[in-house]
C-alpha positions in Angstrom: -32.5 -17.5 9.1 -34.1 -16.0 6.1 -32.3 -16.5 2.7 -30.3 -13.3 1.9 -30.4 -12.1 -1.6 -27.2 -10.1 -1.9 -28.0 -7.2 -4.2 -25.7 -5.1 -6.3 -26.0 -1.3 -6.1 -25.4 0.0 -9.7 -26.1 3.3 -11.3 -28.3 4.4 -8.3 -30.4 1.2 -8.1 -30.4 -2.0 -6.1 -30.4 -5.0 -8.5 -31.3 -8.4 -7.1 -29.2 -11.6 -7.9 -30.0 -13.4 -11.2 -30.7 -17.0 -12.0 -27.0 -17.7 -12.2 -26.4 -16.5 -8.5 -24.0 -18.4 -6.5 -25.1 -20.0 -3.1 -23.3 -18.9 0.0 -23.1 -21.2 3.1 -22.6 -20.3 6.7 -19.1 -21.1 7.9 -20.5 -22.4 11.1 -23.4 -24.7 10.1 -22.7 -25.4 6.4 -26.2 -24.3 5.5 -26.9 -22.1 2.5 -27.8 -18.7 3.9 -27.4 -16.4 0.9 -27.0 -16.1 -2.8 -25.1 -13.5 -4.9 -24.4 -12.7 -8.4 -26.0 -11.7 -11.8 -25.4 -9.8 -14.9 -24.8 -6.0 -14.6 -24.4 -3.1 -17.0 -20.9 -2.2 -16.0 -20.6 0.5 -18.6 -23.6 2.2 -17.0 -21.9 1.9 -13.6 -18.6 3.4 -14.9 -20.6 6.2 -16.6 -22.5 6.9 -13.4 -19.3 7.1 -11.4 -17.4 9.3 -13.9 -20.3 11.6 -14.9 -22.3 11.9 -11.6 -20.3 10.7 -8.6 -16.9 12.2 -9.7 -18.0 15.7 -10.3 -20.1 15.7 -7.1 -17.0 14.7 -5.0 -14.7 17.1 -6.8 -17.1 19.9 -6.2 -16.5 19.3 -2.4 -13.3 20.4 -0.8 -11.1 18.1 1.2 -12.7 19.4 4.5 -16.2 18.7 3.3 -15.1 15.1 2.2 -13.5 14.7 5.5 -16.7 15.6 7.3 -18.6 13.2 5.1 -16.3 10.4 6.2 -16.9 11.2 9.9 -20.7 11.2 9.3 -20.3 7.8 7.7 -18.3 6.5 10.6 -20.9 7.7 13.1 -23.7 6.2 11.1 -22.0 2.8 10.9 -21.2 3.0 14.6 -24.9 3.3 15.4 -25.7 0.2 13.4 -22.6 -1.9 14.0 -24.5 -4.5 16.1 -26.4 -5.5 13.1 -23.0 -6.0 11.4 -21.8 -8.1 14.3 -24.8 -10.3 14.2 -24.5 -11.0 10.6 -20.7 -11.5 10.5 -20.9 -14.4 12.9 -21.9 -16.5 9.9 -18.5 -15.9 8.4 -16.9 -17.7 11.3 -15.7 -14.6 13.0 -16.0 -14.2 16.8 -16.9 -11.0 18.7 -13.1 -10.5 19.2 -12.6 -10.8 15.5 -15.3 -8.1 14.9 -13.0 -5.7 16.7 -10.4 -6.1 13.9 -12.9 -6.1 11.0 -16.0 -4.0 11.8 -14.6 -1.7 14.6 -11.3 -1.5 12.8 -13.0 -0.5 9.5 -15.1 2.2 11.2 -12.0 3.4 13.1 -10.1 3.8 9.8 -13.0 6.1 8.5 -12.5 8.2 11.7 -8.8 8.4 11.2 -9.0 9.6 7.7 -11.7 12.0 8.6 -9.4 13.5 11.2 -6.3 13.6 9.0 -8.3 15.3 6.2 -9.3 18.1 8.6 -5.8 18.5 10.1 -3.4 17.8 7.3 -5.2 18.6 4.1 -6.0 22.1 2.9 -9.5 23.6 3.2 -9.8 23.6 -0.6 -9.5 21.4 -3.8 -5.9 21.5 -4.6 -3.1 19.8 -2.5 0.3 21.5 -2.8 3.4 19.3 -2.9 6.6 20.8 -1.8 7.8 24.3 -2.1 7.6 26.7 -5.0 10.6 26.3 -7.4 12.2 29.5 -8.8 13.8 29.4 -12.2 15.0 32.9 -12.7 16.6 35.7 -10.8 13.5 37.9 -10.6 11.0 35.2 -9.5 8.4 36.1 -12.2 8.2 32.5 -13.5 7.8 29.7 -11.0 7.0 26.0 -10.7 4.9 24.2 -8.2 3.8 20.5 -7.9 0.2 19.9 -7.0 -2.3 17.1 -6.5 -5.8 17.0 -8.0 -8.3 14.1 -8.0 -8.3 11.5 -10.8 -11.4 12.0 -13.0 -12.2 8.3 -13.3 -13.3 5.6 -10.8 -11.5 3.5 -8.4 -12.4 -0.2 -8.6 -11.9 -2.0 -5.3 -11.6 -5.7 -5.4 -11.5 -7.2 -1.9 -10.7 -10.4 -0.2 -13.2 -12.6 1.9 -11.4 -12.3 5.3 -12.3 -8.7 6.1 -15.7 -7.8 4.5 -15.8 -4.5 6.3 -12.3 -3.3 7.1 -11.2 -4.5 3.6 -13.7 -2.2 2.0 -13.3 0.9 4.3 -9.6 0.9 4.4 -9.7 1.4 0.6 -12.9 3.6 0.5 -11.7 6.2 3.1 -8.7 7.5 1.2 -10.5 7.2 -2.1 -13.4 9.4 -1.1 -11.3 11.8 0.7 -9.2 12.2 -2.5 -12.5 13.1 -4.3 -12.8 9.9 -6.4 -15.9 7.6 -6.7 -15.6 3.8 -6.0 -17.0 0.6 -7.3 -16.6 -2.0 -4.5 -16.5 -5.6 -5.3 -16.1 -7.9 -2.3 -15.4 -11.6 -2.3 -18.6 -13.5 -2.8 -18.1 -15.7 0.3 -18.7 -12.8 2.7 -20.4 -10.3 0.4 -23.6 -10.4 2.4 -21.8 -8.5 5.3 -20.3 -6.0 2.9 -23.8 -5.4 1.3 -25.3 -4.5 4.6 -22.6 -1.9 5.3 -23.1 -0.4 1.8 -26.8 -0.3 2.4 -26.2 1.5 5.6 -24.0 4.1 3.9 -26.3 4.6 1.1 -29.3 4.9 3.2 -27.6 7.5 5.5 -27.9 10.1 2.8 -24.4 11.2 3.5 -22.8 10.2 0.1 -23.5 12.2 -3.0 -25.1 10.2 -5.9 -22.6 8.0 -7.8 -19.9 8.2 -5.1 -20.3 4.5 -4.2 -21.5 1.4 -6.1 -21.4 -2.2 -5.1 -21.0 -5.4 -7.1 -22.1 -8.7 -5.6 -20.7 -11.5 -7.7 -18.4 -11.2 -10.8 -17.2 -8.0 -12.4 -17.7 -9.2 -16.1 -15.6 -7.2 -18.5 -15.4 -4.2 -16.1 -11.6 -4.1 -16.2 -11.6 -4.1 -20.0 -13.4 -0.8 -19.9 -11.1 1.1 -17.6 -9.1 4.3 -18.7 -5.9 6.0 -17.6 -8.1 8.0 -15.2 -9.2 4.9 -13.3 -7.6 2.8 -10.7 -7.8 -0.8 -9.5 -6.9 -1.7 -6.0 -6.8 -5.5 -5.3 -6.5 -7.7 -2.2 -6.2 -11.4 -2.7 -3.9 -14.1 -4.0 -0.7 -13.3 -5.9 -1.9 -15.6 -8.8 -5.1 -13.6 -9.2 -3.3 -10.2 -8.9 -1.0 -11.3 -11.7 -3.9 -12.3 -13.8 -5.8 -8.9 -13.3 -2.8 -6.6 -13.6 -1.8 -8.4 -16.9 -5.1 -7.2 -18.5 -4.1 -5.7 -21.9 -6.4 -2.7 -21.5 -4.8 -1.9 -18.1 -1.3 -2.2 -19.4 -2.0 -0.2 -22.6 -3.6 2.7 -20.6 -1.2 2.5 -17.8 -4.2 2.2 -15.5 -3.0 2.4 -12.0 -3.1 -1.0 -10.3 -2.1 -1.7 -6.7 -2.1 -5.1 -5.1 -1.9 -6.6 -1.6 -1.3 -10.4 -2.1 0.0 -13.5 -0.4 2.6 -12.8 2.3 4.8 -15.2 4.3 5.1 -12.8 7.2 7.6 -13.6 9.9 8.2 -12.9 13.5 11.7 -12.9 15.1 12.4 -13.6 18.7 15.5 -11.6 19.6 18.7 -13.3 20.5 18.8 -11.4 23.8 15.3 -12.8 24.9 15.4 -15.5 27.6 12.2 -17.5 28.8 12.2 -15.5 32.0 12.2 -12.1 30.1 9.0 -10.1 29.7 9.8 -10.1 25.9 9.4 -13.9 25.8 5.7 -13.7 27.1 5.1 -11.0 24.6 6.3 -13.1 21.7 4.2 -16.1 22.7 1.1 -13.9 23.0 1.7 -12.2 19.7 2.2 -15.6 17.9 -0.8 -17.3 19.5 -3.0 -14.3 18.8 -2.0 -14.2 15.1 -2.6 -18.0 14.7 -6.1 -17.7 16.2 -7.5 -14.3 15.3 -9.9 -14.7 12.3 -8.9 -18.3 12.5 -5.5 -17.3 11.1 -7.3 -15.8 8.0 -5.2 -12.5 8.0 -3.0 -11.3 5.3 -0.7 -10.1 8.1 -0.7 -13.2 10.2 2.6 -14.7 11.4 3.4 -17.7 9.0 7.0 -18.2 10.0 8.3 -18.0 13.6 12.1 -17.4 13.8 13.7 -18.3 17.2 17.3 -18.7 18.3 18.3 -22.4 18.1 18.5 -22.7 21.9 15.0 -21.3 22.3 13.0 -23.3 19.8 12.0 -26.0 22.4 11.0 -23.3 24.9 8.8 -21.5 22.3 7.1 -24.7 21.2 6.3 -25.7 24.8 5.0 -22.2 25.7 2.8 -22.1 22.5 1.4 -25.6 23.2 0.5 -24.5 26.7 -1.3 -21.3 25.4 -2.9 -22.8 22.3 -4.3 -25.8 24.2 -6.5 -23.4 26.0 -8.1 -22.1 22.8 -11.8 -22.9 22.7 -12.8 -23.6 19.1 -16.5 -23.4 18.2 -19.6 -21.3 17.5 -18.3 -17.8 17.1 -21.4 -16.3 18.5 -20.8 -18.1 21.8 -19.0 -15.8 24.2 -16.8 -18.9 25.4 -15.5 -19.4 22.0 -11.9 -18.0 21.3 -11.5 -19.1 17.7 -14.3 -19.6 15.1 -14.5 -21.3 11.8 -12.6 -20.6 8.5 -14.9 -18.8 6.0 -15.9 -21.9 4.1 -15.4 -25.7 3.8 -13.6 -24.9 0.5 -11.2 -22.7 2.4 -10.7 -25.4 5.0 -9.8 -27.8 2.2 -7.4 -25.4 0.8 -5.6 -25.0 4.1 -5.4 -28.7 4.5 -3.9 -28.9 1.0 -1.2 -26.4 2.0 -0.6 -28.2 5.2 0.2 -31.3 3.3 2.8 -29.3 1.4 4.4 -27.9 4.5 4.6 -31.4 6.0 7.1 -32.4 3.3 9.6 -30.0 5.0 8.4 -29.6 8.6 6.9 -31.8 11.3 3.6 -30.9 13.0 4.2 -30.5 16.7 0.9 -28.8 17.7 -2.7 -29.4 16.5 -4.2 -32.4 14.8 -6.9 -31.6 12.1 -8.4 -35.0 12.5 -8.7 -34.9 16.4 -9.9 -31.7 18.1 -13.0 -30.5 20.0 -15.5 -28.0 18.8 -17.7 -26.1 21.3 -21.4 -25.8 20.6 -21.1 -26.5 16.8 -20.8 -29.4 14.4 -17.2 -30.0 13.5 -18.1 -31.9 10.3 -20.6 -29.4 8.9 -18.7 -26.2 9.9 -15.4 -25.1 8.5 -13.4 -25.7 11.7 -9.7 -26.4 12.2 -7.5 -26.3 15.2 -4.3 -24.2 15.5 -1.4 -26.1 13.9 2.3 -25.4 14.6 5.0 -27.0 12.4 8.8 -27.2 13.2 11.2 -26.9 10.3 14.6 -28.1 11.7 16.6 -27.0 8.6 15.1 -23.8 7.2 18.1 -23.3 4.9 17.6 -26.3 3.0 13.8 -26.0 2.9 11.9 -24.1 0.2 8.2 -24.9 0.7 7.9 -23.3 4.1 9.2 -19.9 2.5 6.8 -20.2 -0.4 3.6 -21.7 0.8 1.0 -19.8 2.8 -1.7 -21.9 4.5 -4.3 -19.2 4.9 -5.6 -20.4 8.3 -4.5 -21.1 11.9 -1.1 -22.5 10.7 2.5 -21.3 11.4 5.9 -22.8 11.2 8.7 -22.4 13.8 12.4 -22.5 12.5 15.7 -21.9 14.3 18.3 -19.4 13.4 22.1 -19.1 14.3 22.5 -15.3 14.7 20.8 -12.1 13.8 22.1 -12.0 10.3 20.8 -15.5 9.7 17.4 -14.5 11.1 17.2 -11.6 8.7 18.2 -13.9 5.8 15.4 -16.3 6.7 12.9 -13.5 7.1 13.9 -12.2 3.6 13.4 -15.6 2.0 9.6 -14.8 2.1 10.4 -12.7 -1.0 8.5 -9.8 0.2 6.0 -9.5 3.1 3.4 -7.1 4.5 4.7 -7.4 8.1 7.7 -8.5 10.0 7.8 -8.4 13.8 10.8 -8.4 16.1 10.5 -8.9 19.8 13.7 -7.6 21.4 14.9 -5.3 24.1 18.3 -4.9 22.4 18.5 -1.6 20.3 21.5 -3.0 18.4 19.5 -6.0 17.3 16.6 -3.9 16.2 18.9 -1.6 14.0 20.7 -4.7 12.5 17.3 -6.3 11.6 15.9 -3.0 10.1 19.1 -2.4 8.0 18.9 -6.0 6.7 15.2 -6.7 6.4 13.4 -3.4 5.8 13.7 -3.6 2.0 11.8 -6.7 2.0 9.0 -5.7 4.3 6.2 -3.1 4.1 6.0 -2.7 7.9 8.4 -3.6 10.7 6.8 -4.0 14.1 9.2 -3.9 17.1 7.9 -4.6 20.6 9.5 -4.9 24.0 8.6 -4.3 27.7 8.7 -0.5 27.1 6.1 -0.3 24.3 4.0 -3.4 25.2 1.3 -1.3 27.0 0.5 0.8 23.9 1.5 -1.6 21.1 -1.0 -2.3 18.4 0.1 -5.8 17.5 2.0 -7.6 14.7 -1.1 -8.1 12.6 -2.8 -4.8 13.0 -2.3 -2.4 10.0 -2.9 1.1 11.2 -4.6 3.7 9.0 -1.8 6.2 9.9 0.8 4.0 8.2 1.1 2.3 4.8 -0.3 -1.2 4.4 1.4 -3.2 1.6 4.7 -4.8 0.8 7.2 -5.5 -1.9 7.6 -8.6 -4.1 5.3 -11.4 -3.2 3.2 -9.1 -1.1 2.1 -7.4 -4.2 4.2 -4.4 -4.5 1.4 -1.9 -3.5 0.5 0.4 -0.8 -2.8 1.3 0.9 -3.7 3.7 3.7 -0.7 5.5 5.2 -2.7 8.6 6.0 -2.3 11.4 3.5 0.0 9.1 1.4 -2.9 6.8 0.8 -5.0 9.7 -0.5 -2.4 10.7 -3.0 -2.6 7.3 -4.7 -6.0 8.5 -6.0 -4.8 11.8 -7.3 -2.6 13.1 -10.1 0.6 15.0 -9.3 1.2 17.7 -11.8 3.9 20.2 -12.2 2.3 23.6 -12.8 4.4 26.5 -14.2 3.6 30.2 -14.3 3.7 33.6 -12.7 3.3 34.1 -8.9 -0.2 35.3 -9.5 -1.2 32.3 -11.5 0.1 29.8 -9.0 -1.5 31.6 -6.1 -4.9 31.7 -8.0 -4.6 27.9 -8.6 -3.4 26.8 -5.2 -5.3 29.1 -2.9 -2.0 29.7 -1.2 0.0 32.9 -1.1 3.0 32.9 -3.3 5.9 35.3 -2.8 6.2 37.7 -5.6 2.5 37.8 -6.4 0.7 41.1 -6.8 0.1 42.5 -3.2 -3.4 43.2 -1.9 -3.5 46.1 0.2 -5.5 45.4 3.3 -8.6 47.7 3.6 -7.9 47.7 7.4 -5.5 46.0 9.7 -5.8 42.2 9.0 -6.0 41.5 12.8 -9.2 43.5 12.8 -10.9 41.5 10.1 -12.7 38.2 10.6 -11.7 34.8 9.2 -14.3 35.2 6.4 -13.3 38.9 5.7 -9.6 38.5 5.2 -8.4 37.3 1.7 -5.3 35.4 0.7 -2.5 37.7 -0.3 -3.7 40.7 1.8 -0.6 42.5 3.0 0.5 45.2 5.3 3.9 46.8 5.5 4.8 48.2 8.9 6.8 51.3 9.8 10.5 50.8 10.5 12.2 50.4 13.9 15.8 51.0 14.7 17.6 48.3 16.7 19.9 50.0 19.3 22.8 48.6 21.4 20.7 49.3 24.4 18.0 47.0 22.9 20.6 44.2 22.5 22.1 44.4 25.9 18.8 44.7 27.7 17.4 41.6 25.9 20.7 39.7 26.7 20.5 40.4 30.4 16.6 40.2 30.6 16.6 36.7 29.0 20.0 35.4 30.1 21.1 34.9 26.5 24.6 36.5 26.6 26.0 34.5 23.6 29.3 36.0 22.6 28.0 37.2 19.2 25.7 39.6 21.0 28.0 40.7 23.8 31.7 40.6 22.6 32.5 42.6 19.6 36.0 41.1 19.1 34.7 37.5 19.3 31.8 38.3 17.0 34.2 39.7 14.3 36.3 36.6 14.4 33.1 34.7 13.5 32.7 34.6 9.6 28.9 35.1 10.0 29.0 38.3 12.0 30.5 41.8 11.1 30.2 42.9 14.7 27.9 42.4 17.8 24.5 41.6 16.4 20.9 41.5 17.6 19.4 38.3 19.0 17.2 36.5 16.4 14.5 36.2 19.0 14.7 39.9 19.7 14.0 40.6 16.0 10.9 38.3 16.2 9.8 40.2 19.3 10.2 43.5 17.6 8.4 42.3 14.6 5.4 41.3 16.6 5.4 44.7 18.1 5.4 46.2 14.7 2.6 44.2 13.3 0.3 43.2 16.1 -3.1 45.1 16.6 -3.4 45.4 20.4 -7.1 45.9 20.7 -9.6 43.0 21.2 -10.7 41.6 17.8 -11.2 38.4 15.9 -7.7 37.1 16.5 -8.3 34.6 19.3 -4.8 33.0 19.8 -1.4 32.7 18.4 -0.9 28.9 18.0 2.5 28.4 16.6 5.4 29.5 14.3 6.8 27.4 11.4 9.7 27.5 9.1 11.7 30.1 10.8 14.9 31.2 9.1 17.4 33.9 10.0 18.9 35.1 6.8 21.0 38.3 7.5 22.5 39.6 10.8 21.4 42.9 12.2 23.8 45.2 13.9 23.0 48.1 16.3 21.8 51.2 14.5 20.1 49.2 11.6 16.3 49.6 11.0 13.9 46.8 10.4 10.4 46.6 9.1 7.9 43.8 8.5 5.8 42.6 5.6 2.8 40.5 6.8 0.7 38.6 4.3 -2.2 36.2 4.5 -0.9 33.0 3.2 -3.6 30.3 3.8 -6.9 30.0 5.6 -8.2 26.7 7.0 -11.6 26.2 8.8 -11.4 24.4 12.0 -14.8 24.6 13.8 -18.1 26.4 13.3 -16.7 29.4 15.3 -13.1 29.9 14.1 -10.5 28.9 11.6 -6.8 28.9 11.2 -4.9 31.6 9.4 -1.3 31.1 8.3 0.7 34.4 7.8 3.8 34.8 5.9 6.1 37.1 7.8 9.2 38.8 6.4 11.5 40.9 8.4 13.6 43.2 6.1 16.4 45.8 6.8 16.6 49.3 5.3 18.1 47.8 2.1 15.0 45.7 1.7 17.0 42.6 2.2 15.5 39.7 4.1 16.6 39.5 7.8 14.2 36.7 8.7 11.3 34.9 7.4 8.7 32.6 9.0 5.0 31.6 9.2 2.8 32.6 12.0 -0.4 30.7 12.9 -3.4 32.3 14.6 -7.0 31.1 15.2 -9.5 33.8 14.0 -13.2 34.0 14.6 -15.6 33.9 11.9 
């Protein structure tokens, strides 16, 4: 193949590698296929991001940015075959592409969807409820999130050149923050193609995305309190980067996902003839062979009951022996090469360390077959399983990660012992438990959750839909405590907030409403020029309010509602029983009767822009209503959210009051309104 010059994209220009560029070899053939690296004006990149990319992204609202992510995902989907073809050179098989390339694109889709469904159609994200400090409610507090005004620097590992970039980039762009992406050089040529595709799509505003092929120079020395570093790689490198004096002095945000001695526990209830046993073997074998074991979430330690260790070893040997190792582009291959011969050497070095405390029982790095490739020129290794008979006395198996197709099985006595062994990893990204016993699951969670970022539990019930031990989902956080780096990525909207500043804002109801774009009780009412149900989505305004005429609730109303619905609860039907209840002075109206009357008071019956009532949130009944009392309703436009090109969601604040203007009930009504 033609030599690939991996260019950087800096300050709006593609910059070719310089004389000091580093050669990159194919993981399969050992031949040099690319070169990357060269001097860059990193200050110009930072200025471009802060002064051009940031303002452009912040000008867009959450929904506009979510639509941008969806367009990027669709564009990459159209060109993913080119990414597949190039990625074979990293040693990845077609099945591996599903995790890296398809998984990365899928992450963009998820964040695009969550942005539309869970974030406001605006620029400010409200956090929690309004806090009232005085009796009259004229001075309030509200937490909000706004985008950081710097740049997010993403430093990624070699094993996932696409997913590793996109799982960080999706929440960053959705938050409204520009990014500078720096992949590991060994697989940077795949990342560069994805960046070119995204830049060429025309979807991204200028300055939103920049790309470094090679070293970062003194980039970190130039970061400010408004910037952020998100790192994936070794714990040693993470420590070096996060110790940068400039980052420490400025309290620049730094999140890391690092080495992780992930474990998988076979539950004490699982016997070899149980469906969970087969699940366990499949999970372990898949984690040892997918991406040739080069996954930060791969199972490094296998914990099995003492009586089941031999059964597990035998089952894994039978399964792993069928693994075809070879050219990843060949459909017959089930496991490709490691990313480089240097990485293979590193794995063998770690294997030697593990061998001091464990015996190799499956796989021989000196004797194995390679299909349709040269074993000596490519970075191939077989799956290797070690057995540590005394995990309590051992230390290396709980400290050393061989980042390849390597795992160690060890016995445990009981569930508490299994938990203790899992926790000796000193912080992991993922722990899996295969059990059908809910008591075992709870015991493991209570003992091990504090040391693990994600706990994956699987059994015969969830097996059909389970996503797998080693598959971080964009909906959930990806990260872990201690050795795993102490950071978090993804997690849906949680991940978006990592790139935003939470601020406490104080002021009058009118001030908070103007800032958040959400109705704040106590703000100056906006009398509606016409019934709001007759006004389109674009016509109605936040804070528009109507106050209905009153309606008297009669005893006949209460009795009719009780018999009509079948709700004859004593508080509505038995005066003596109601009076014995400390909450009721006498027979009272049903809460749902009051809601029905409220709808009758504020609903406009004629055909109009209101298309559907889609829900009711945050309902509270605050004061009982007895027969003879009058109620009225205050209906206010609380929030508007665009949904499609034809209609949007309107959230209404509804308050039911009695003749003393005291709140009887309060809730939020959701409708879909035509534009």
